[in-house]
C-alpha positions as CSV (number, residue, x, y, z in Angstrom):
1,M,91.5,89.0,73.5
2,K,94.0,89.9,76.2
3,R,92.4,91.0,79.4
4,R,93.7,94.1,81.3
5,I,94.3,93.3,85.0
6,P,93.6,96.1,87.5
7,L,96.9,97.4,89.0
8,R,95.9,96.5,92.5
9,K,95.0,92.9,91.4
10,R,98.3,92.2,89.7
11,L,100.4,89.5,91.3
12,L,103.6,91.6,91.0
13,V,101.9,94.5,92.9
14,R,100.7,92.2,95.6
15,L,104.1,90.6,96.1
16,L,105.7,94.0,96.2
17,F,103.1,95.1,98.8
18,V,103.9,92.1,100.9
19,S,107.6,92.8,100.6
20,A,107.1,96.4,101.5
21,L,105.0,95.5,104.5
22,I,107.6,93.1,105.7
23,A,110.3,95.7,105.1
24,V,108.4,98.4,107.0
25,C,107.8,96.1,109.9
26,S,111.5,95.1,110.0
27,V,112.7,98.7,109.7
28,A,110.2,99.9,112.3
29,A,111.2,97.1,114.7
30,T,114.9,97.7,114.1
31,A,114.5,101.4,114.6
32,W,112.5,100.9,117.8
33,L,115.0,98.5,119.1
34,A,117.9,100.7,118.1
35,V,116.4,103.7,119.9
36,T,115.3,101.9,123.0
37,T,118.5,99.9,123.4
38,T,120.8,102.8,122.5
39,T,118.9,105.1,124.9
40,S,119.0,102.5,127.6
41,A,122.7,101.8,126.9
42,L,123.5,105.5,126.9
43,K,121.7,106.1,130.2
44,E,123.4,103.1,131.6
45,E,126.8,104.2,130.4
46,Q,126.2,107.7,131.7
47,G,125.2,106.3,135.0
48,Q,128.2,104.0,135.1
49,D,130.5,106.8,134.0
50,L,129.1,109.2,136.6
51,A,129.5,106.5,139.3
52,A,133.0,105.7,138.1
53,D,133.9,109.4,138.2
54,N,132.5,109.9,141.6
55,R,134.3,106.8,142.8
56,I,137.6,108.1,141.4
57,L,137.1,111.5,143.0
58,A,136.2,109.9,146.3
59,E,139.2,107.6,146.4
60,L,141.6,110.4,145.6
61,S,139.9,112.7,148.1
62,G,140.3,110.0,150.7
63,Y,143.9,109.6,149.7
64,A,144.5,113.3,150.1
65,A,142.7,113.4,153.4
66,T,144.9,110.7,154.9
67,H,148.3,111.7,153.4
68,R,150.4,114.8,153.8
69,D,151.4,114.8,150.1
70,W,150.8,112.9,146.7
71,A,154.1,111.0,146.7
72,G,152.6,107.5,146.6
73,V,149.4,108.2,144.7
74,Q,150.6,106.7,141.4
75,R,149.6,103.1,142.4
76,T,146.2,104.3,143.4
77,V,145.8,106.1,140.1
78,R,146.8,103.0,138.1
79,D,144.4,100.8,140.1
80,L,141.5,103.2,139.6
81,A,142.2,103.3,135.9
82,A,142.3,99.5,135.6
83,E,139.0,99.1,137.5
84,T,137.0,101.8,135.8
85,G,138.5,101.8,132.3
86,R,139.1,105.6,132.5
87,R,142.3,107.6,132.1
88,V,143.1,109.2,135.5
89,A,145.6,112.0,135.8
90,V,146.4,114.2,138.8
91,T,148.3,117.5,138.5
92,S,149.2,120.3,140.9
93,A,147.4,123.6,140.7
94,D,150.1,124.9,138.3
95,R,149.5,121.8,136.0
96,T,152.6,120.0,137.1
97,L,151.9,116.3,136.5
98,I,151.7,114.3,139.8
99,A,150.4,110.9,138.5
100,D,148.9,109.6,135.3
101,S,147.6,106.2,134.1
102,A,148.3,107.0,130.5
103,P,151.8,106.6,128.9
104,R,154.2,109.4,129.4
105,G,153.8,112.2,126.9
106,T,150.1,111.7,126.4
107,P,148.4,115.1,126.2
108,L,146.0,116.0,129.0
109,P,142.3,116.7,128.3
110,P,141.6,120.4,127.8
111,R,139.9,120.9,131.2
112,P,140.1,119.2,134.6
113,A,137.0,117.1,135.6
114,A,137.2,118.1,139.3
115,T,139.5,119.6,142.0
116,V,140.7,117.3,144.6
117,D,140.6,119.2,147.9
118,P,139.6,117.3,151.0
119,L,139.1,120.5,153.0
120,R,136.7,122.0,150.4
121,T,134.9,119.1,148.7
122,D,131.4,119.3,147.3
123,T,131.3,116.2,145.1
124,Y,132.3,113.5,147.5
125,T,129.6,110.7,147.7
126,E,129.6,107.8,150.1
127,S,126.7,105.4,150.6
128,G,124.4,107.6,148.5
129,A,124.8,110.8,150.5
130,Q,125.9,114.0,148.9
131,L,128.2,115.9,151.2
132,S,129.9,119.3,151.2
133,G,132.6,120.9,153.3
134,I,135.5,118.9,154.8
135,D,136.1,115.3,154.0
136,P,135.3,113.3,157.2
137,R,138.4,111.2,156.6
138,A,140.6,114.2,157.2
139,V,141.0,113.8,160.9
140,G,144.6,115.0,161.4
141,P,145.4,115.6,165.1
142,Y,142.1,114.0,166.2
143,R,143.2,110.5,165.4
144,V,143.3,108.6,168.7
145,T,146.4,106.6,169.7
146,S,146.3,102.9,169.8
147,A,146.2,102.9,173.6
148,E,143.3,105.3,173.6
149,R,141.5,103.2,171.0
150,D,141.8,100.1,173.1
151,R,140.4,101.9,176.2
152,L,137.5,103.3,174.1
153,D,136.8,99.8,172.6
154,A,136.5,98.4,176.1
155,L,134.1,101.1,177.1
156,A,132.1,100.6,174.0
157,A,131.8,96.8,174.6
158,K,130.7,97.4,178.2
159,R,128.0,99.8,177.1
160,R,126.8,97.4,174.4
161,Q,126.4,94.7,177.0
162,C,124.4,97.2,179.1
163,Y,122.1,97.8,176.2
164,E,121.6,94.1,175.6
165,R,120.3,93.7,179.2
166,F,117.5,96.1,178.3
167,G,116.8,94.3,175.0
168,I,118.4,96.9,172.8
169,E,120.5,95.7,169.9
170,S,123.5,97.8,168.8
171,T,126.7,97.6,166.8
172,I,130.0,99.2,167.3
173,V,130.9,101.6,164.5
174,R,134.5,103.0,164.1
175,T,134.8,106.6,162.9
176,P,137.7,107.8,160.8
177,S,139.5,109.1,163.8
178,G,139.5,105.6,165.4
179,R,136.8,106.3,168.0
180,P,134.1,103.6,168.4
181,V,130.4,104.6,168.5
182,L,127.4,102.5,169.3
183,S,124.7,102.5,166.6
184,G,121.3,100.8,166.3
185,P,120.0,98.9,163.3
186,D,118.7,102.1,161.7
187,G,121.9,104.0,162.1
188,T,120.8,106.0,165.1
189,T,123.1,106.7,168.1
190,Y,122.1,105.3,171.5
191,A,122.5,107.6,174.5
192,D,120.4,105.8,177.1
193,Q,120.9,107.4,180.5
194,Q,120.7,104.0,182.3
195,C,123.8,102.8,180.5
196,A,125.7,106.1,180.3
197,D,128.9,106.2,182.3
198,G,130.2,109.5,181.0
199,L,133.5,107.9,179.9
200,L,132.8,106.7,176.3
201,N,131.8,110.2,175.0
202,A,134.5,112.1,177.0
203,P,137.4,113.4,174.8
204,T,140.7,111.5,175.0
205,P,143.8,113.5,175.8
206,T,144.7,113.5,172.0
207,E,141.2,114.8,171.1
208,Q,141.2,117.3,174.0
209,K,144.5,118.7,172.8
210,A,143.2,119.1,169.3
211,L,140.0,120.7,170.5
212,T,141.9,123.2,172.6
213,E,144.0,124.1,169.5
214,L,140.8,124.4,167.4
215,S,139.3,126.7,170.0
216,E,142.2,129.0,169.9
217,L,142.1,129.1,166.1
218,A,138.4,129.8,166.1
219,R,138.4,132.4,168.9
220,P,139.6,135.4,166.8
221,C,136.9,134.8,164.2
222,L,134.2,134.4,166.9
223,K,135.3,137.5,168.7
224,Q,135.1,139.4,165.5
225,A,131.5,138.2,165.1
226,G,130.7,139.5,168.6
227,L,130.8,136.1,170.2
228,D,132.7,135.3,173.4
229,L,133.6,131.6,173.5
230,R,133.6,130.3,177.1
231,G,136.1,127.4,177.4
232,P,137.2,125.0,174.7
233,L,135.0,123.3,172.2
234,F,133.8,119.8,172.9
235,F,131.9,117.3,170.7
236,S,129.3,114.6,170.6
237,P,130.3,111.6,168.5
238,D,128.5,110.7,165.2
239,P,128.4,107.0,164.2
240,T,128.0,107.7,160.5
241,G,131.3,109.6,160.2
242,K,129.7,112.0,157.8
243,D,129.7,115.1,159.9
244,P,132.0,117.9,158.9
245,F,133.9,117.7,162.2
246,G,135.8,114.4,161.9
247,G,133.5,112.1,163.8
248,G,131.5,114.3,166.2
249,Y,129.3,117.3,166.5
250,L,131.4,120.2,167.9
251,I,129.6,122.1,170.6
252,A,130.5,125.6,171.8
253,K,129.3,127.6,174.8
254,F,129.1,131.3,174.6
255,A,128.5,134.1,177.1
256,K,125.4,135.3,175.1
257,A,122.8,133.2,173.4
258,G,122.6,133.7,169.6
259,D,120.0,133.5,166.9
260,R,120.2,131.6,163.7
261,T,122.6,134.1,162.2
262,T,124.8,133.5,165.2
263,G,124.7,129.8,164.6
264,Q,125.8,130.3,161.0
265,A,128.6,132.6,162.1
266,V,129.8,130.0,164.6
267,R,129.8,127.3,161.9
268,A,131.7,129.4,159.5
269,C,134.3,130.3,162.1
270,V,134.7,126.7,163.3
271,T,135.0,125.4,159.7
272,G,137.6,127.9,158.8
273,A,139.6,127.1,162.0
274,R,139.3,123.3,161.2
275,R,140.7,123.9,157.7
276,T,143.6,125.8,159.1
277,Q,144.2,123.1,161.7
278,L,144.0,120.2,159.2
279,E,145.9,121.8,156.4
280,P,149.3,120.4,157.5
281,Y,147.9,116.9,157.6
282,V,146.3,116.7,154.1
283,A,147.8,116.7,150.6
284,P,147.9,119.9,148.6
285,V,145.0,120.9,146.3
286,A,145.3,119.0,143.0
287,D,143.4,118.9,139.6
288,L,141.8,115.7,138.5
289,F,141.7,114.9,134.7
290,L,139.6,112.1,133.4
291,G,139.5,110.6,129.8
292,I,139.0,107.5,127.8
293,G,141.2,104.7,129.0
294,D,143.4,102.4,127.0
295,Q,141.5,99.2,127.8
296,N,138.6,100.1,125.5
297,P,135.9,98.4,127.6
298,T,132.9,97.0,125.7
299,R,130.3,99.7,125.4
300,F,126.7,99.3,124.8
301,D,126.8,95.8,126.0
302,M,123.1,95.0,126.1
303,S,121.6,94.1,129.4
304,P,119.3,91.0,129.8
305,A,116.3,93.3,129.5
306,N,117.5,94.8,126.2
307,K,118.4,91.3,124.9
308,A,114.9,90.2,125.8
309,K,113.5,93.2,123.9
310,V,115.6,92.3,120.9
311,V,114.6,88.7,120.9
312,G,111.0,89.6,121.5
313,A,110.9,92.1,118.7
314,A,112.7,89.8,116.3
315,G,110.3,87.0,117.2
316,L,107.3,89.3,116.6
317,V,108.6,90.5,113.3
318,L,109.3,86.9,112.3
319,A,105.8,85.8,113.4
320,V,104.2,88.7,111.4
321,T,106.4,87.8,108.4
322,V,105.5,84.1,108.6
323,A,101.8,84.9,109.0
324,V,101.7,87.4,106.1
325,T,103.7,85.1,103.9
326,A,101.5,82.1,104.9
327,V,98.4,84.0,104.0
328,V,99.7,85.2,100.7
329,A,101.2,81.8,99.9
330,V,97.8,80.1,100.6
331,R,95.9,82.6,98.5
332,L,98.4,82.2,95.7
333,S,98.8,78.4,95.9
334,R,95.1,77.6,96.2
335,P,94.2,78.4,92.6
336,L,97.5,76.9,91.4
337,R,96.8,73.7,93.3
338,A,93.3,73.6,91.8
339,L,94.9,74.0,88.3
340,T,97.4,71.3,89.0
341,E,94.6,68.9,90.2
342,A,92.5,69.7,87.1
343,A,95.5,69.2,84.8
344,Q,96.2,65.8,86.4
345,A,92.6,64.7,86.0
346,P,91.8,62.2,83.2
347,P,91.5,64.0,79.9
348,E,88.1,62.6,79.1
349,L,86.6,64.4,82.2
350,H,87.4,67.9,80.9
351,V,87.6,69.3,84.4
352,R,87.1,73.1,84.9
353,V,88.4,75.1,87.8
354,P,86.6,77.9,89.7
355,V,87.6,81.4,89.0
356,T,87.8,83.3,92.3
357,T,90.1,86.2,91.6
358,R,90.7,88.8,88.9
359,D,94.5,88.7,89.0
360,E,97.0,86.7,86.9
361,T,95.9,83.4,88.6
362,G,92.2,84.2,87.8
363,I,93.1,84.9,84.2
364,L,95.1,81.7,84.1
365,A,92.2,79.8,85.5
366,E,89.9,81.3,82.8
367,A,92.4,80.4,80.1
368,F,92.6,76.9,81.5
369,N,88.9,76.6,81.4
370,D,88.8,77.9,77.8
371,L,91.6,75.4,76.9
372,S,89.6,72.6,78.5
373,E,86.5,73.7,76.7
374,R,88.4,73.8,73.4
375,R,89.9,70.4,74.1
376,E,86.4,69.0,74.8
377,R,85.1,70.6,71.6
378,L,88.1,69.3,69.6
379,E,87.7,65.9,71.1
380,A,84.1,65.9,70.0
381,Q,85.2,67.2,66.5
382,R,87.9,64.5,66.4
383,K,85.3,61.8,67.1
384,A,82.9,63.3,64.5
385,M,85.8,63.6,62.0
386,V,86.7,60.0,62.4
387,S,83.0,59.1,61.9
388,D,82.7,61.5,58.9
389,I,85.9,60.2,57.3
390,A,84.7,56.6,57.7
391,H,81.3,57.6,56.3
392,E,82.8,59.6,53.4
393,L,85.1,56.7,52.5
394,R,82.6,53.9,53.2
395,S,79.8,55.2,50.9
396,P,81.7,55.3,47.6
397,L,83.6,52.1,48.5
398,T,80.3,50.4,49.3
399,N,78.8,51.5,46.0
400,I,81.9,50.4,44.1
401,R,82.1,47.1,45.8
402,G,78.4,46.4,45.4
403,W,78.4,47.1,41.6
404,L,81.6,45.1,41.1
405,E,80.1,42.1,42.9
406,V,76.9,42.4,40.8
407,V,79.0,42.6,37.6
408,R,81.1,39.6,38.8
409,D,78.0,37.5,39.5
410,G,76.7,38.3,36.0
411,V,73.6,40.1,37.3
412,V,74.2,43.2,35.2
413,D,76.4,43.9,32.3
414,P,79.2,46.5,32.6
415,D,77.6,49.0,30.3
416,P,79.0,52.6,30.0
417,A,76.5,54.1,32.4
418,L,77.6,51.7,35.2
419,L,81.2,52.5,34.4
420,D,80.5,56.2,34.6
421,S,78.9,55.7,38.0
422,L,81.8,53.7,39.3
423,H,84.2,56.3,38.0
424,E,82.2,59.1,39.8
425,E,82.4,57.2,43.1
426,A,86.2,56.7,42.6
427,L,86.5,60.5,42.0
428,V,84.7,61.1,45.3
429,L,87.2,58.9,47.1
430,Q,90.0,60.6,45.3
431,R,88.7,64.1,46.3
432,V,88.3,63.1,50.0
433,I,91.8,61.6,50.0
434,D,93.3,64.7,48.2
435,D,91.6,67.0,50.7
436,L,93.0,65.1,53.7
437,Q,96.4,65.1,52.1
438,D,96.2,68.9,51.5
439,L,95.2,69.5,55.1
440,A,98.0,67.2,56.4
441,A,100.5,69.1,54.3
442,A,99.2,72.5,55.5
443,D,99.4,71.3,59.1
444,A,103.0,70.0,58.6
445,G,104.0,73.2,56.8
446,T,105.0,71.3,53.7
447,L,102.4,72.8,51.4
448,R,104.3,73.9,48.3
449,L,103.3,77.0,46.3
450,H,104.5,78.1,42.9
451,R,103.9,81.8,42.9
452,E,103.5,83.9,39.8
453,P,101.7,87.1,38.9
454,V,98.1,86.2,38.3
455,P,95.2,88.6,37.2
456,A,92.4,88.2,39.7
457,G,89.8,88.4,36.8
458,D,91.3,85.5,35.0
459,L,91.1,83.4,38.2
460,L,87.4,84.1,38.5
461,D,86.7,83.3,34.9
462,Q,88.6,80.0,35.1
463,V,86.8,79.0,38.3
464,A,83.4,80.0,36.9
465,A,84.0,78.0,33.6
466,A,85.0,74.9,35.6
467,H,81.7,75.1,37.6
468,R,79.4,76.3,34.9
469,V,78.0,72.8,34.2
470,A,77.3,72.1,37.9
471,A,75.6,75.5,38.3
472,D,73.4,74.9,35.3
473,A,72.5,71.5,36.6
474,A,71.5,73.0,39.9
475,G,69.6,75.9,38.3
476,V,71.9,78.5,39.8
477,A,73.2,81.5,37.9
478,L,77.0,81.9,38.1
479,R,78.4,85.4,37.6
480,T,81.8,87.1,37.8
481,E,82.7,90.7,38.5
482,G,86.5,91.2,37.9
483,D,88.7,94.3,38.4
484,A,91.3,94.6,35.6
485,G,93.8,96.2,38.0
486,A,93.7,93.5,40.6
487,W,96.7,91.2,40.4
488,L,98.0,88.6,42.8
489,E,101.4,87.0,43.4
490,A,100.0,83.5,44.0
491,D,100.0,79.9,43.0
492,P,97.1,79.8,40.4
493,V,96.4,76.2,40.9
494,R,96.0,76.5,44.7
495,M,94.0,79.7,44.3
496,R,91.6,78.0,41.8
497,Q,91.3,75.2,44.3
498,A,90.4,77.6,47.1
499,L,87.9,79.6,45.0
500,G,86.5,76.3,43.6
501,N,85.8,75.0,47.1
502,L,83.9,78.2,47.9
503,V,81.9,78.0,44.7
504,S,81.1,74.3,45.3
505,N,80.0,75.1,48.8
506,A,77.8,78.0,47.6
507,L,76.2,75.9,44.8
508,R,75.3,73.2,47.4
509,H,73.5,75.7,49.6
510,T,71.9,77.8,46.9
511,P,68.4,76.7,45.8
512,D,67.1,76.6,42.2
513,G,66.8,80.1,40.8
514,G,69.5,81.5,43.0
515,T,72.7,83.3,42.1
516,V,76.4,82.8,43.0
517,T,78.7,85.8,42.3
518,L,82.5,85.8,42.1
519,A,84.1,89.2,42.5
520,A,87.6,90.7,42.7
521,R,88.6,94.3,43.6
522,R,91.7,96.2,44.8
523,D,91.6,97.5,48.4
524,G,94.7,99.4,49.1
525,A,97.7,97.0,49.3
526,D,95.3,94.0,49.2
527,V,93.1,92.2,46.7
528,L,89.7,91.1,47.9
529,L,88.2,87.9,46.3
530,S,84.6,87.2,47.3
531,V,82.0,84.5,46.7
532,T,78.5,85.5,47.4
533,D,75.4,83.3,47.2
534,T,71.7,83.8,47.7
535,G,71.2,80.6,49.6
536,T,69.8,79.8,53.0
537,G,72.6,81.5,54.9
538,I,74.4,80.5,58.1
539,A,73.0,80.9,61.6
540,P,75.0,83.3,63.9
541,E,75.9,80.6,66.3
542,D,77.3,78.4,63.5
543,L,79.3,81.2,61.8
544,P,82.4,80.9,64.0
545,H,82.7,77.2,63.2
546,V,82.5,77.3,59.4
547,F,86.2,76.9,58.9
548,E,86.5,73.9,61.2
549,R,87.2,70.5,59.8
550,F,84.2,68.3,59.1
551,W,81.9,70.9,60.5
552,R,78.6,71.3,58.6
553,A,75.6,73.4,59.4
554,E,73.5,70.9,57.7
555,K,74.2,67.6,59.3
556,S,72.8,65.6,56.4
557,R,75.4,63.6,54.6
558,S,73.6,63.8,51.3
559,R,75.5,64.7,48.2
560,R,73.2,67.7,47.7
561,T,73.9,69.6,50.9
562,G,76.2,67.6,53.1
563,G,79.7,67.7,51.5
564,S,82.7,66.3,53.2
565,G,83.3,69.2,55.7
566,L,86.9,69.7,54.4
567,G,86.5,72.3,51.7
568,L,86.4,75.4,53.9
569,P,89.3,74.4,56.2
570,I,91.4,73.8,53.0
571,V,90.4,77.3,51.8
572,R,91.6,78.8,55.1
573,H,95.0,77.0,55.0
574,L,95.6,77.8,51.3
575,V,94.9,81.5,51.9
576,A,97.0,81.6,55.1
577,A,99.9,80.0,53.1
578,H,99.6,83.0,50.7
579,G,99.8,85.4,53.6
580,G,96.1,86.3,53.5
581,T,92.9,85.7,55.6
582,A,89.5,84.2,55.0
583,E,86.3,85.6,56.5
584,A,82.7,84.6,56.4
585,A,79.6,86.7,56.9
586,S,76.0,85.7,56.6
587,E,72.4,86.5,57.5
588,P,70.0,83.6,57.8
589,G,67.7,83.5,54.7
590,R,69.7,86.0,52.8
591,G,72.8,84.0,51.7
592,A,76.4,84.0,52.7
593,L,79.5,86.0,51.8
594,F,83.0,84.5,51.9
595,T,85.9,87.0,51.5
596,L,89.6,86.2,50.8
597,R,92.0,89.1,51.5
598,L,95.4,88.5,49.8
599,P,98.4,90.8,49.3
600,A,98.2,92.6,45.9
601,A,100.9,92.4,43.2
602,A,101.8,94.9,40.5
603,P,100.9,94.0,37.0
604,P,103.9,92.7,35.0
605,G,104.0,95.8,32.8
606,D,104.2,98.2,35.8
607,E,107.3,96.7,37.3
608,P,110.4,98.9,37.1
């Protein structure tokens, strides 16, 4: 009987589960890597783009702060585009193109990215500091002459030497206007009184002229704010160059002291005056357009950290896959390996394999064990069959040989009784040989049948008449119960042989005074032929083996009960050749019932 395997135990389901697990792990790892690396790459790209944009704006702001116009900016624009991979375009306030890194005729982006105005910048970044106001590189009239720069350099070197005598380290920093300033390691400005000579921080004639001009420009604004400026502005240098006054802190003296609001007003007035003063020295205000460049730089180029993540995740997924596959492979191959070893064992050992699972491999192991058990049983039957055939042939041959030798030696005369005995022994030999020949033909599929319509009742009567003498001799009553409407399409000789074997078997196992009944009846599309006896019956454990060759419930080899063990197997093969089945039922002590179920045939007169 075919066993039903639970769904979760099926090999296909387990393999699908493993595949799904591997797929889920792979998809999860891939998704995680995609999210993390893409996020990291986007952040990195955004940071790079922002840094590149700030650099472009800083470079162009510096160009505008140091040039009176944009005449030579095309080269700077081209270099910035080549270095950053961005499209860089500069236009005037009325969108007249000044310089562009893209080919002529390429449309501009819809909106400018920034406004380049060195006098009003709030996006310029240098060394990480965010500044607002005037670009410190816009120095205009404050730029010192070469002679003034040489004199200031000498004063700066002299002061540096003075600091060194006191163990103070300093460096000379040059501001955008060309003025040198001493700075310490932390960027602070030194103003030690012992080394101060009052010359280094004093304005040069160029600077003094510019400061006087600035004072005059700022005075109307200050006066309007209620502040009276006493004298020109003067400044204190700043080494970082990041102050809004071109390299120094501008200081103003007023007739009245002011509060914080006064300080804010002063700064606003001075800043406005500086823009007015520097405006002739810087380039006009321009719009900056940024876009995707023509170089198509490689984007999302993974960093070493992202590559390490990818390799690590791939290695982890591979390790999990290998581990899961190894576990499943071991669990699947272990029973198969046990089956292989058992199959390769010597046949005479009849090795069994342990059944450890309830899936396909477990059922295969059970089937192998059943096959091994059947093979062991068949091997035992084969040995018993060889022994039985030898015995069945040896007994009559021994009798025939013995009597022939006695007759040849003249001990007895060959009277009719002796000849009848020898003839009976020869018939036994012939019957065993015929039975073996019939079984061989049935096994080879060469058993020939001559089918014809046969009334089942006539078959029973013929078989009963053939065995009447044997039944009377055994003291057994032989009866028939035929159905006139039961017809068979069968070979009458072979069917008489099959029924005769059943009757002979029943007579051997029915004691004196018993009854053997042959019956035939119609059962739907089949005809049932049965042989019932009132003999000793068959034990339940022996009933499944009655149709096996040379099997006998009674192991005695006597002519009374033993038989050859070939009659019932021949019955099964003859019935199977007719498309029917043979069954046996019995209760110990109450006899046995053998039933042949064969396809029915219509009587000849009923055919259309």
